[in-house]
N, C-alpha and C positions, 0 to 999 in steps of 0.2 A: 535598337530597342525603341519601341513606340509606347507612349503613355497616353491613356485615356482617363479623364477625370470628370466627375460630376460636381457642378457648382451652381446649379440653377435654382435650388430650393429657397423658400421664403424663411425657413427657420422659425416657424410660429411657436414651437415648443420651448424656445428660449424665454418666452413670456414678455417680450418687449413689444411696444406698440408698433415700431417700425425698425426692426433689427437690421444691422448691416448684413450683407451676404456673409455666411459663416466663414468663407475663405478670406474675408477681409477682417476678421477678428484679429486683434493685435496681442502679441506676447513679447515682452521685452522690447517694445518699439518696432517690432517687425510683424507684418501681416502673416497669416497662415499661408497665403499664396506665395509670399516671398520666401518663406521657409521651404515650401515644396520645391520651388525653383532652385534654391541653393543646393538642396539635397540631390535633386535629379541631375543638375549640371555636374556636380562633383562625381556622379557615377557615369558620366558620358552620354546622358540622354540628350538628343538633339531635337526632339519634337514632342510636344504635348498637345493633345486635342482636348479642349475644355468646353463642356456644355454649360452655357450660361442662360439665364432667364431673368430672375428677380434682380432688379437694379443692375442690369447688364452693363450699362455705361460706367457705373462705378468700378466694376471689375475690370473693364477695358482700360479705364484711366489708371488703375493700379498696375496693370501689365505694362503700360507705357512708362509709369513713374519708376518702376524697378528695372526697366530696360530689358524686358523679357519678350518683346515683340518678335524676336528672331526664333524663339522657342515655342511660343504658345499660339495656337490657332483656335479662335473661339467659334462656337456653333450655337446659334440661338434656338432655344426651345420656346416657342410662343405659348405652349401649353404647360408652362412650368408650375402652375398651381394645381395641376392634376397629379396623378401618381408618378413616382420616380421611374416607373417602367417606361414612361414616355421619354425621359431624358436618356435612359439607357439605350433605347432604340435610336434616338437621335445620335448618340455616340457611335452606334454601330454603323450608321450611314457615313459618319465622318471618317472612320478608320477602315472603311471597306476595302481600300487598296492595299492595306496591310494584311487583312484577314483573308488571304487567299493562298493557295498552294505556292510555296516559294516566297511568301511574304515574311513579315517580321513578327516576332513574338509581341504580344500586346500586354502591357502592364495596366491593370485596371485599378483605380483608386477612388474611394470616397474622398471628397475634398475637405471634409470637416473633421479630420483626424490630426491631432497634435502628437508627434511621435519622434522617437530617437532615430537618427539616420541609419543606425545599424540594422533596423528592420528592413529598410530598402536594400541594404547590402545583402542581407540574408535572402531576400526574394530574388534579386538579380542573379546571385551566385548559386541558387538552389539547383540541385542535380536534375530534378524533374522539370520537363519543359513546361508543363502546366502544373501550377502549384498555388496553394493557399497558405496564408500565414495564420497560425493558430496560437491562442493563448489559453493555457490550461488553468490559469488562476482566475477563474470566473465564478459567478454566483448563479444560482437558479433564478428563473424569472422568464417573462414572456419576451423580453427585448433582445437578448443575445441571439445572433445568427449562429447556429450550431454546425460544426463540422463533426459529423457522426462517424465513428470509427468501429471497425471490427478487426481487432488486432492492429495492424499498421495500414489497413486498407480503408479508404474513404468510401462509405456506402450511402450516405445521405447528407443533405445540406439544406438547412432552412431554419426559420424561427420555430416552426412546428413540424419537425421531421416525422415521417410516417413509417420508415423502414427500421427493422430491428437492428440494434447496434450494441456494442459493449461499453463504449465510453464516448465522451465528446469534449471538445474545447470550443472556445469562442473564436469566430472569424473576426478579424480586426478591420475588414473592409478593403484589404489589398490582396490582389492575386495576379498571377501571370498566366497567360493563355498561349499555347501554340497557335499558329495562324488558323488551322482548321477548327480548333476548339473555339476560338474567338468567333469565327464565322457562325458556328452552330449556336452559340449563346446569343449573339445579336439577332440571328434569324428567328430564334424562339421568342425573343422580346418583340420583334416586329409582328409576329403572328398573334401574340397576346394583345398588342395594341390594335391591330386590324380587327380582332374579334370583339373589340369594345370593352375589354377588361382593363380600363385605365386606372382602376383603383388597386391593381395588383402591385406587389412589391417586385423589384427587378430580380430579387433572389429566386422568384418563381422560374424565370427564364434560365438562370444558371443551373438550378436544380434539375430541370428537364434534361440537361446535358450530362450532369454528374451521374444521374441514376441510369442513363441509357448507354453510356460509354463502357467499354470493357474494363474489367478490374485492372488496376495499375495505371490507368490513364492519368490520374491526378496524384500529385505528391502533396504532402502537408509539412510545412516547415514550422517547427516549434520555436516560438520567440518568447516563451514564458520568462518573465524576469526583466525584459526590456520595457521601459516606460512608454506608455501611449494612453490616449483617451479619445474616444469619439464624443464630439460635442453636440449633444441634442437638447439638454435641459440646463437650466440655470446652475444646478449643482455640478454638472459636468464642466461648465465654464469656470466655476470657482475652483474646482479641483485641478483643472488644467493650469490655472495661473498660480495657485498656492503650492501645489504638490508636484505636478508633472514637469512643468517648464524648468524649474530649478535643477532637475535631474538630467536634462538633455545634454548629450555630448555635442560638441561643436562639429558640424558637418565639414567645415573647412580645416579643422585642426585635428590633433591627435585624440584618439579615443581615450576616455578615462582609464586609469590603470586597472581598476576593478572590472570584473567581467559582468555579464548580464545577470548572473545569479544574485549579485549583490543588490540589484535594483528592487526586486521584490514587488514589481508593479504589474498589474494587468489592465484590462480595459475597464470602461465604466460599467 
């Protein structure tokens, strides 16, 4: 199982003059990156491709400090101040040897999510080879990326979906792609960048594949009730530290006795 993660952004929306890379934010004395590494190692992941840009040397120093040089390969995006689509295309070039027939499934992750390790277990163990994680406990607004459903079938995917659907839940920023689907998503991103649309969001590339593939290509795993938060704004960071972090089960130890329904938490 191969993991690709984005960690190149500046994080301007946190409102700090020179914020740390978001994957270096600390919770309980441990960086977000260190938590990612612990969770992925516990699930047997042996390689992570990480796109870096802003304060890349700080990220590389943390990789060395936590002893993750054997796991993580960094890939520098010199245009990290442009749209995230550039980082997504950079990741595509990095995992190109996996995203081929006979290659490995690719887990894609936004690096700025604090989450319970059981989310990763749900994704890795999901029945569908290509699968998104969804939280139904979300609120209306322009920010959530929507997984739009007709019955149990995924029919659209975007912050501003355009196809008719019956209901939707929020994508938490994690998914697993079969090798051929990963290749198509990264190829779509590369085409968008080559066309000069660097302001695009990387979900544009994924959506192209979602709406063009046959029905049933993508599964959706419902993780409603498990704690997580994407950290974009100061209020997200505050909620992560005050509310979400204390609820997280230890990835190296036993899961709390209560199940996911007791958590009652969704995304930001």
